[in-house]
N, C-alpha and C positions, 0 to 999 in steps of 0.2 A: 637341741630340744625341739619337742614335739609337741602340736595340738593332743589334747586328750582325746579326743575321741579316734585319732590315728594311732594312738598308744593302746587303746582298746582293742581296738578293730586287728592291728596286727598280733597282739600276745592272743585274741580269739583265732587267728589263721594259724598260729604256730602251737597252739595248744598248750601255751603255759601253762605250768600249773601252779596253782595258788598265788598268781599273781594279782594285780589290778584288776583284770578282766571279771577272774575267778572269784576274788572275793567281792566286787562290787556286784555281780550277778547274785550270790548268795546272801550279800546284806540287803539287798533291795527285794529280792524274791521273798526271803523271810519276813521281812520287818512291813514292807508294802501287805502281803496276803494275810499276816497275824492279825495286823491291825483291823483286818475286814471279816475277821473270825477262823481265818484257818486254824487246822488245829496240830499243823506240822512242826516239828521243834525245828531250832538252826541245825541241829546233827542229820534230821531228815532229809531237811533241804538239800543240803550238802550232798547226802547219799544220792538224792534224786540226780542231781546236777550232774555227778561223776558217774553213777552207774546206772542210771536209768530205772531204778527200783530203790522203794522203802521197806524200812525193817522196823515191825512195832517196837515199842520201847519195852513193852511187857504184856504178860496173858491179857489184861485187862485194859491194851491201848485200842483205842478204836483208831482206823485210819477211814477217814470219810473217801470215796472215790473221787469226788468232784474236787477236795482240795489236793490231791495228788493231779489230775488233770490239769487245773488251774494253775500251779505251780510250774508245770511242766512248759505251759502256756505260756506263763509270764517270761519264762528263759527265752523263750522264742520271739513276746514281743519284745524284749528287750533286744537280743539281734536284730530284729526287724527296726527299731528304733534306731540302732549304728547305724545303718545302712541306709537312713534317711534324714539323718541329722539337718542335713543342709537344705531341707525341702522345707517348703513353707507349711504351717500348720493350717489345716482346713480341714474340711469335713470328711473328705476320704481319708484322712490319717486317722482323725481322730475314730471312726465307726472301723478301719481296718485295725487298730488296734483292740478295740473291744470285740470284733470278730476273733481276733487271734486268741486273746485270753479266754472267750468262752467257747472254742471249737471242741468240742466232744463233750461236754458238759451237758446235765439235764436239761439247761436253758436254753442251749443250741434250737431244740425246734419247737419252743414254745411260741404261737404265734403273738402272745401278748408280748413278748420280751422285745420282739421286732431286732435281735441280735444282729449286728452289721449295719444299724441305722439308728438314726434318732428315737427317742420315745414315743411311744403313742399312747400312754396313759400318764396320770401324774403321779410323780414321788417326791417323797418327803425326805429331809434329812433326819434320822433317827426317830423310829416308832414310836419313842418315847416323849420326846421334845416336838415332834411335828412341825419340824421347821420345812417351811414352804419352799419351794422351787419354781421355776419358771413352768409356765404351763406347755404341753406340746405343742400347741399352733404357734406359740411365740418363741422357741427354742431356736430356729433358724436365724431369725434378728438378733437374739442375743447372744448367739456365738459368734455372728459376724463382727460383735464389738470383742470376744473373746480374741477371734482371729487378730483382729488390728492390733490389740495390746502386745500380743507377741510379735506381730511383724515389726514394730517399731520398738522391741524391747532392747535396753541397756543395762548394764551391769550396775541397777541402780535397785538397792535393797525392796524399798518401797515398791516399785514398780513390777518388782518379781511377785512379791506377795499379792499384789492388787493383780494381775494376771490369773493367779492362779485361784485368788478368792473369787474371781468372776467366774470362772469355769464351774468350780464346786457350788457356789450358788447356783447357779443356772441347771446344774445336773443334767445334760443333756441326753443321758442313755440311761436305761430301763435298769441296768445294772455293771457295776464295774467302774463307777464316776472316779472312785479315791484311786485307784490304780493306774486307769488311764489318765486320769488330771495329775498326778506324780511324776509317771513316765513323760508326758507332755513336758513337765516343766522341767526334768532332768534333760531331756532332748535339748530345749530350748537354751538350756546355761550351757551344753556343750558346742550348741551352733555359734553363740557370742563369744566362745574360749575363756569362761570363767570356772568358777569352783560350781558345781552340781549340788543338788542336795537330795541325800538319803534319811528320810525321816525316821528315826528309830521307833521301833513301837513303844519305848520305855517312856516316849515323851509324846505321847499319841493324846494323851489328856489336854498338855501346852498346846499342840497343834491343832485338835480342836476348838480347845477355846479360843484360840486365834481364829478360825474361821467365822465360829460363831459371834465373836465380839469385832470382828473387824470394822464395822460399819462405824462404830463410835470410838473403837480404841484400836486404831491399826499397829499399834507396837506389840501386842502380843504376837500376833502371826509374823511380821518382820523380824523381830526379835527371835522366834522359835526358830525360822528359816535359816537367820545367820547363825546360830549356835551350831544346827546342824550342818549347815556348810562347813562351819570350822572344823567339825568333827571329821566329816568326808577329807578336808585339806590335811588333817594333821596325823589321821589314823591311815589312811588310804592312799593317796597321791605321795605326800612326804614321806612315807614309810616305804611303801611298795615300789614307788619310782623317782626318788628322791634327786632334785635337781633336773629332771630328765621332762618335765612337761612345762610347755609356756601358757601362763594363763594371767588374766587380772584378776581383782578380787576386790572389790569396794566393799571392803567389811563393818562399816561405820555409816550411819545415816542422821540427816538433821532433822530428829523428830518434833521439834518444839512447832513449827510453821505449820506440819502435816498435819499433828494432833491438834493443835488449835481449829485448825480446819474443819478436821473431822468433830469436833466438839460443836462447834459454831453449827455443822450442816452435816450430818452422818453421812456418808456415802452409803448409797443404796445401787441395787441391780434395778435398774427402770424396768425391766422386764417381769420382775417378781411382785405376783398379785398377791396382797397381804390378805385378804379376806376371799374363799373358795364358797361359792354357792355350790347347789346339789347339782347343777348341770357341767360344772368344773370338777367336781371330784370323779364322777361317773361317766364323764365324755371319753369315747374312745376315737384318738383320729387315725383316718385311715393314712398309713405311710405314704402312698401317692400324692396326698392331697397337701403335703408338709413342701414348702419350695425349696430347691435346693439354696444352699450357701452362696455368698458372690465371692466368696474368699478366693 
């Protein structure tokens, strides 16, 4: 019996064809990027991973350069994550992942993006819904809470959902928050030797609803992540390495007391400012003025 992370690393080293490592890379690369607007298909994702090149599906198929670059970078970010599974989640890890993801893209040299560091301009979740996130000056303090949640993480479905929600509601980076946040969650579930989660693009509406409604109705996100973990266990671990991976999996949770608590007093990211004034909207934070986290 082997730890899942060790199995993935071994398959990578031995270049196992179409095994657990290969399929996890393709599934996570395609789904996580497609949720964020990538135009690459699953077949093109597999082509890129296998050959380093992508073929158009037809004469009218437009392939964006940044989609190809970011997909290749996502593969590299996954590999970097595997080599740092047992390291604590901190600012260096989060910002390194973003730096890997955005390397060579049109955003990398944009000073407003501050690639490889925390955001310096305010951002929102969904341009349509305009959901406020933590303002740049407050990101270090908010992320220290995120790091503490992950530091104490156990195989508890609610705790897993809460840590991920806290990261996403903080939105510490100028771009790539979803992909980095989901990679961090995958990494931490590997660290504690439980079943990781690959959120499928087909389930993104349930996933986004879960994040949006977590404060008052945490069950949406908890149940969606559990469903996606079920899928990874059944379709990946047990089909591609049956009986060979040692893991725990708490696949149920005691929802009643938690939902009652959220109903009486909804969870809230204390660092999110509900109402922004003109200064908040347009203020650009000097990267050097943002204190490093204490993780």
